C-alpha positions in Angstrom: 110.7 96.2 101.1 109.0 99.7 101.2 109.6 102.1 98.3 111.7 105.1 99.2 109.8 108.4 99.8 110.2 110.7 96.8 112.2 113.9 97.7 113.1 117.3 96.4 116.2 119.4 96.8 116.1 122.1 99.5 117.5 124.4 96.7 113.9 124.7 95.4 112.2 124.7 98.8 114.5 127.5 100.0 113.5 129.7 97.1 109.8 129.3 97.9 110.6 130.1 101.5 112.5 133.2 100.6 109.6 134.4 98.3 107.2 133.9 101.2 109.4 136.0 103.5 109.7 138.7 100.8 105.8 138.8 100.8 106.0 139.7 104.5 104.9 136.3 105.8 107.1 134.5 108.4 107.8 131.0 107.1 109.1 129.1 110.1 105.7 128.1 111.5 104.4 127.0 108.2 107.5 125.0 107.4 107.3 123.3 110.8 103.6 122.5 110.1 104.8 120.4 107.2 107.7 118.8 109.0 110.5 120.9 107.3 113.1 122.0 109.8 115.4 125.0 109.5 118.5 122.8 109.6 117.2 120.9 106.6 116.2 123.8 104.4 119.6 125.6 104.9 121.6 122.5 104.0 122.3 122.6 100.3 122.9 118.8 100.1 119.7 117.9 101.9 116.3 117.0 100.4 112.8 117.0 101.8 109.8 114.8 101.0 108.1 115.8 97.8 104.7 115.7 99.4 105.7 118.0 102.1 107.1 120.5 99.6 103.9 120.4 97.5 101.7 121.0 100.5 103.9 123.7 101.8 103.8 125.5 98.4 100.0 125.4 98.3 99.8 126.7 101.9 102.3 129.4 101.2 100.1 130.7 98.4 97.0 130.5 100.6 98.8 132.2 103.5 100.2 135.0 101.4 96.9 135.7 99.7 98.6 135.4 96.3 96.7 132.9 94.1 99.5 133.1 91.6 102.3 132.7 94.1 104.1 130.0 92.1 104.3 132.0 89.0 105.6 135.0 90.8 108.2 132.8 92.5 109.3 131.6 89.0 109.5 135.2 87.7 111.9 136.4 90.5 114.1 133.2 90.4 117.7 134.2 89.8 120.1 132.6 87.4 121.2 130.2 90.2 117.6 129.4 91.3 118.0 125.7 90.4 121.7 125.5 91.2 123.9 123.8 88.6 120.8 122.8 86.6 120.0 126.5 85.8 123.7 127.1 84.7 123.5 123.9 82.6 120.5 125.2 80.7 121.8 128.7 80.2 125.2 127.5 78.9 124.0 124.9 76.5 125.2 125.3 72.9 121.6 125.3 71.6 118.1 125.7 73.0 117.3 122.1 72.0 120.3 120.8 74.0 119.3 123.1 76.9 115.9 121.4 77.2 117.3 117.9 76.4 120.0 118.0 79.2 117.6 119.7 81.6 115.2 116.8 81.3 118.0 114.3 81.6 119.3 115.7 84.9 116.2 117.0 86.6 116.0 113.9 88.7 119.2 115.1 90.5 116.9 117.8 92.1 113.6 116.1 92.5 112.2 112.5 92.3 109.0 111.0 91.2 108.2 113.7 88.6 107.7 113.2 84.9 109.4 115.5 82.4 110.0 115.1 78.7 111.1 117.3 75.7 109.6 116.4 72.3 110.5 117.9 68.9 107.8 117.8 66.2 107.9 119.3 62.7 106.9 122.9 63.6 106.8 123.0 67.4 108.6 121.5 70.4 107.2 121.0 73.8 108.4 120.5 77.4 106.1 118.5 79.7 106.2 118.4 83.5 104.1 116.7 86.1 104.2 114.8 89.4 103.7 111.0 88.8 101.6 110.5 91.9 98.1 111.7 90.9 96.9 111.3 94.4 99.2 114.2 95.5 96.8 117.1 95.1 96.2 120.0 95.0 99.5 120.8 93.3 98.6 123.9 91.2 101.4 126.1 92.6 104.1 123.5 91.7 102.8 123.1 88.2 102.5 126.8 87.5 106.0 127.4 89.1 107.6 124.7 87.1 106.2 125.8 83.7 107.0 129.4 84.7 110.6 128.5 85.5 111.0 126.9 82.0 109.4 129.9 80.4 111.7 132.4 82.2 114.8 130.2 81.6 114.0 130.2 77.9 113.6 133.9 77.8 116.8 134.4 79.6 118.6 132.0 77.3 117.4 133.8 74.2 117.8 137.3 75.6 114.0 137.9 76.1 113.4 137.6 72.3 110.7 135.0 72.3 107.2 133.9 73.4 105.8 130.4 73.6 103.3 129.1 71.0 100.9 128.1 73.8 100.9 126.8 77.4 98.9 124.0 78.9 98.0 123.3 82.5 96.4 120.1 84.0 94.4 122.0 86.6 91.4 124.3 86.4 92.0 128.0 85.8 92.1 130.2 88.9 91.8 133.9 88.3 91.6 135.9 85.0 92.7 134.2 81.8 94.1 137.6 80.8 96.6 137.4 83.7 98.0 134.1 82.5 98.2 135.2 78.8 99.9 138.4 79.8 102.5 136.5 81.9 103.3 134.0 79.1 102.5 136.2 76.1 100.6 133.4 74.4 97.3 131.5 74.6 97.0 129.4 77.8 94.7 126.4 78.1 93.5 124.6 81.3 92.3 121.1 82.3 94.6 119.6 79.8 96.2 116.1 80.0 99.6 117.6 81.0 101.5 120.7 82.0 103.2 121.8 78.8 105.0 124.7 77.2 105.1 124.7 73.4 107.8 126.5 71.5 108.5 127.1 67.8 110.9 124.6 66.4 112.6 127.5 64.6 114.1 128.5 68.0 115.9 125.2 68.8 119.2 125.9 67.0 119.7 129.3 68.6 122.6 129.7 71.0 122.7 131.2 74.5 122.9 134.9 75.1 123.3 134.3 78.9 126.4 132.3 79.6 129.5 131.0 77.8 129.1 127.5 76.3 132.5 126.6 77.7 130.8 126.0 81.1 128.4 123.4 79.6 130.6 120.3 79.6 131.9 121.2 83.1 128.5 121.5 84.6 127.2 118.4 82.7 130.1 116.4 84.2 129.2 117.5 87.7 125.5 116.7 87.3 126.4 113.3 85.7 128.4 112.4 88.8 125.5 113.6 91.0 123.0 111.6 89.0 125.0 108.5 89.5 124.6 108.8 93.3 120.9 109.5 93.0 119.5 107.5 90.2 118.5 104.0 89.6 117.7 102.1 86.4 114.0 102.5 85.6 111.9 99.3 85.9 109.8 98.2 83.0 106.7 99.3 85.0 108.2 102.8 85.4 109.1 103.1 81.8 105.6 102.0 80.6 104.0 104.4 83.1 106.1 107.3 81.8 104.9 106.5 78.3 101.3 106.4 79.5 101.7 109.7 81.4 103.0 111.4 78.3 99.6 110.7 76.5 96.2 111.9 77.3 94.1 109.4 79.3 91.4 109.3 76.6 94.0 108.5 73.9 96.4 106.0 75.5 98.7 103.9 73.2 98.1 100.2 72.8 100.3 97.5 74.3 101.8 97.0 70.8 102.7 100.7 70.4 104.3 100.8 73.9 106.3 97.7 73.1 107.5 99.3 69.9 108.5 102.5 71.8 110.6 100.3 74.2 112.1 98.3 71.3 110.7 94.9 72.2 107.9 92.6 71.2 104.4 92.6 72.7 105.1 89.2 74.2 108.4 90.3 75.7 106.8 93.4 77.3 104.0 91.3 78.8 106.6 88.9 80.2 108.7 91.7 81.7 105.7 93.4 83.3 104.5 90.0 84.7 108.0 89.5 86.2 107.5 92.8 88.1 104.0 91.7 89.3 102.1 94.0 87.0 99.8 93.9 83.9 99.5 96.5 81.1 95.8 96.8 81.6 96.3 97.7 85.2 98.7 100.4 84.4 96.2 101.9 81.9 93.5 101.9 84.5 95.9 103.4 87.0 96.7 106.2 84.6 93.0 106.9 84.0 91.9 106.7 87.6 94.8 108.8 88.7 93.9 111.5 86.3 90.3 111.3 87.4 91.3 111.8 91.0 93.2 114.9 90.0 90.3 116.3 88.0 87.8 115.6 90.8 89.9 117.6 93.3 91.1 120.4 91.0 88.0 121.1 88.9 84.2 121.4 89.0 83.7 119.3 85.9 80.8 116.9 85.9 81.3 113.2 86.5 80.2 112.5 82.9 82.7 115.0 81.5 85.5 113.6 83.7 84.6 110.1 82.5 85.0 111.1 78.9 88.3 112.9 79.6 89.7 109.8 81.2 88.8 107.5 78.3 85.5 106.0 79.5 82.7 105.8 77.0 80.1 106.4 79.7 79.8 107.6 83.3 78.4 104.3 84.5 81.5 102.3 83.5 83.8 105.0 84.9 81.9 105.0 88.2 82.2 101.2 88.5 85.9 101.3 87.7 86.6 104.2 90.1 84.7 102.6 92.9 86.5 99.2 92.4 90.0 100.8 92.5 89.4 103.7 95.0 86.8 102.2 97.3 84.2 105.0 96.8 82.0 106.4 94.0 83.5 109.5 92.3 81.0 111.9 93.7 81.5 110.6 97.3 85.3 110.7 96.9 85.2 114.2 95.6 83.0 115.3 98.6 85.3 113.7 101.1 88.5 115.0 99.6 87.1 118.5 99.2 86.5 118.5 102.9 90.1 117.3 103.6 91.5 120.0 101.3 89.5 122.6 103.2 90.7 121.2 106.5 94.3 121.3 105.4 94.0 125.0 104.4 92.3 125.9 107.7 95.2 124.1 109.5 97.7 126.0 107.5 96.3 129.5 108.0 98.6 132.5 108.3 100.9 132.1 111.3 100.6 134.7 114.1 103.1 137.5 113.7 
């Protein structure tokens, strides 16, 4: 039985369309190019394929001539930009609860994405990414998503804060000063995940945006909606999420993952085997997936990418990549660079 195609709510796609129209670029032809019809995008209960959304977003930036289109879209998003999820965040009793419940219910809007909120001694961080590493380029979605969380946080706190730092998985495009001015903090690129770091001192603060009386009402609505959308994660998905939350050159061992899942090493191996998977294969999938993302989103050397993905040398990385992908990294990069260029050419600005 084929796996269902991951989707994203038209609530988000519609905002990107509106931003494109505000930039003076007609959106109908571009939406049609990616198979998104007007009857779909105007239906609040509808969803479109995640891949179509990501490609439309990248093309929208290219067509508008705005290399930071995603971050601009995040900045102008209204309080209702994510529907009930925005109001849930803004009415939470504390900032910690705002992030925790946001990550819990994000799947109601989009599928096949990874998001987590972690609290450490001095900082906390929110991580976001698309699980499918083959879905590239996706810079606009990454910058939009982290931008949304930054702007929601500022709205929650009444504009009284700045992050500790921001990380992006892709290569920097444009001036570093632009990013640091936007987020008012240091910004780092070609990292293992898209993340926004906040001081732990902020987590107990309450909302300045909405009454907390709304919070249980909205949470109940989203819980019912999640019941219709969600499924229990398989062991493979749970292990994959743990691996995604770590840098490819510092992945946890089987023992540590089993500990995180509250079971023994033997039990975890048995559960994975029952789902037709092995832990070693998931580790390789994480490393190769990140390598594909770096090959298409950066100009880093093969040797540098090998080290970033946990391989001791370029030769072993090349052998592993060729075995799993069917082409050497350099050849795969060349082919996919041409495909990306062809997609951009095919999605040039519609005639006005």
